[in-house]
N, C-alpha and C positions, 0 to 999 in steps of 0.2 A: 504493500500500500504506500502511495506517495505521501511523504510527510516533509514539507519544504524545510522545516528547521533542521531535521536530521540530514537531509541532502546537502544543504549549504554549510552545516557544521563540518561535514566530511570534506568539502571543497575549500574550506577557509584557509588552511595553511598554504595550499597550492595557489589559491587566488592572491594571497598576500605577496607571494614571491614572484608572481607573473608580472613582467614589465608591461607598461602601457603599450598597446599595439601600434599606436600612431601618436608619438609624443607631440609633434608639431600641431596636429589637429586638436589634441587634448588641451594644449596651452591656449590655442585660439578659442576654444569653447570656454575656458576659464575667463579669458579676457572679455569675451562677449557678455558672459553672465555678470561680471563685475560692473559692467556699464549700467546695469539695472539696480545695483546696490546703492544704498546710502549708509553712513555710519550708524543710522538708527534702524536699519532693516532687521526685522525679525524673520528668520528663515527656517523652513522645514525641509529636510531632505528625506525622501522616501527610498528605502533600499540602499542605505549608505555603505554597505559592504564593510571594508576594513578602514574606512574613514578618510581616505586620501583626499577626496574633493572637499569634504567638510573642513578638514584641517587647512587646506590651501586657501579656502575662502574666509576663514575665521577672522583674519585681521581687517577685513573690509566691511564687517557688519557688526550689529550689536550682539546678536545671539543666534545660534543655530541649534535646533533640535534635530538630531539625526537618528532615524529609526531603522532597524533591520530585524528580520525574524530569527537570525542566527546569533546565538550567544557567543559562539567562537569568533565570528566576524567582529562582533562588538568588543571582544577582548583585545584583538589586534588594534581596533580603532582607538580604544582608550589608551593603550600603550603608546600609539603614535602621537596622540594629542599631548600626552604627558611629556614625551621626548621633545616635542616642539614648543613646549611651554604654553600651549593653548588652553585657556580657561573658560572661553565663552561658547564651547560646544558641549551640549548634553547628549550623550549617547544612550538610547533606550531601546529595549527589546519590545517590538510591537509588530503586529501583522498589518501590512499595508491595506489589506482589504477590510480592516476594521476602523479606518481613520474617520469614519463618519461619527464616531463616538467622541472625537476631540472637541474641546470647547473653545480653544484659542484660535484666533485667525492670524494670518501671516501676510507679510508683504511679498515674499517670494517663496515658491515651493519648487524644489528640484526633484527630478525623477529620472535618474540615469541608469540605463541598461537594465530596466525592470519592467516596462510596460508589456513587452513581448513574453514575459514570464508569469503573467497574471491570468487567473481564471476568467475574470471579467474586467478588462481594461476600461470599458466604457463606464462602468459603475465607479471605478477608482477616479477616472478623469472628472466625472461629475462631482465626486466628493472633494476633489482638489479645488474645483470651481467654488464650492460652498465654503471652503476653508480659507480662501483668499480674501483679503480686504478689497474694497472697491478700488479698481485700478491696479490690482495685484498682478504678479507675473508668474507664469508657469514655464519652467525651463526643463526640457527633456532631451535626452539622447537615446534613441531607440533602434535596436536592430530590426530591420524590415526585410525579412527573407523572401516574402511572397509565398505563393501556394503551389508553385510548379515543381518543386523538388520532392517527388513522391518517395524516393529512397530515404532521404534525410528525415522526412516526416515519419516514415515507418520505424526508422531506427530510434528516433527520439521517443516515440510513443511506446516502443517496447522497453526502452530503458526506464521510462517513467512507471510503467506497470509493475516492474520489479523493484522500484524504489531507488534506483541507481542514478537516474537523471531527472532534472527538473522539468516541469511543464514548459513547453515552448509553443507559442502561438505564431501562426504564419499569416502575415498580412503585408500589404505594399505600403510604400511611403504615402501614396494618395489615400489609401484607406485609413492610415493613422491620422493624417491631416484632417480628414473628414470627421473622425471620431472626436478630435479636439474642437473643431468648430461646432459640431453638433451639441457639444456640452455648453456652448455659449461664448467660447473664446474667439478672439480675433488673432490671427497669426501675424506677429510683428516681424519675425525673421525665421527663415528656413534654409538650412545649409546641409548638403550631403558631401562630405569630404571625398576627394578623389580616392578610388580604390577602397571604398568603405561601404558597408551595408547599414551603417548606423546614421540615421538622420537626426540633426540637431535642430530643435524647434523652440522658439521663444514665443509664447502666446500671452495675450493680455486679457484680463477680465474687464 
């Protein structure tokens, strides 16, 4: 049976040691995101993994709440923040698909490398919209594989059934953009780095 916390706990050490696949694109995404920050920004990061992005953005905002379902990922994240002397990031274990229970609203919500791993991305995007303050910003970077690779789809489904691999959803860049606008957002920026299947989208409430 697929249990996301156990799957990602198992991947945490390998994930932490893996280098960023495209460092130049990653740095550009950080730069674009920071153009939407102010020193008073309250930020929520969904699926923070081992905390690299939250720690990188911490000096530019008031506070970041960074959540992940994996306790092992969060251990790495907390150690990384401590080593960097970062004190304005709170790491918390939570399921992204339960964020409708959150009572605080945010200036910016980040969601990197996670929307394609959700059971119902449309519901999560709708919840993000509700959790943003008026004029708030939704920043996402999402793998868009499309639906044509039958072999990869079968392989991932088999791995998920036996609890070894995470859920992966197949959709196009166009389908993702439509999901975001259907939730009420307007897309302010959309960028697909060369030789990448991860589209970077900034949307406004």
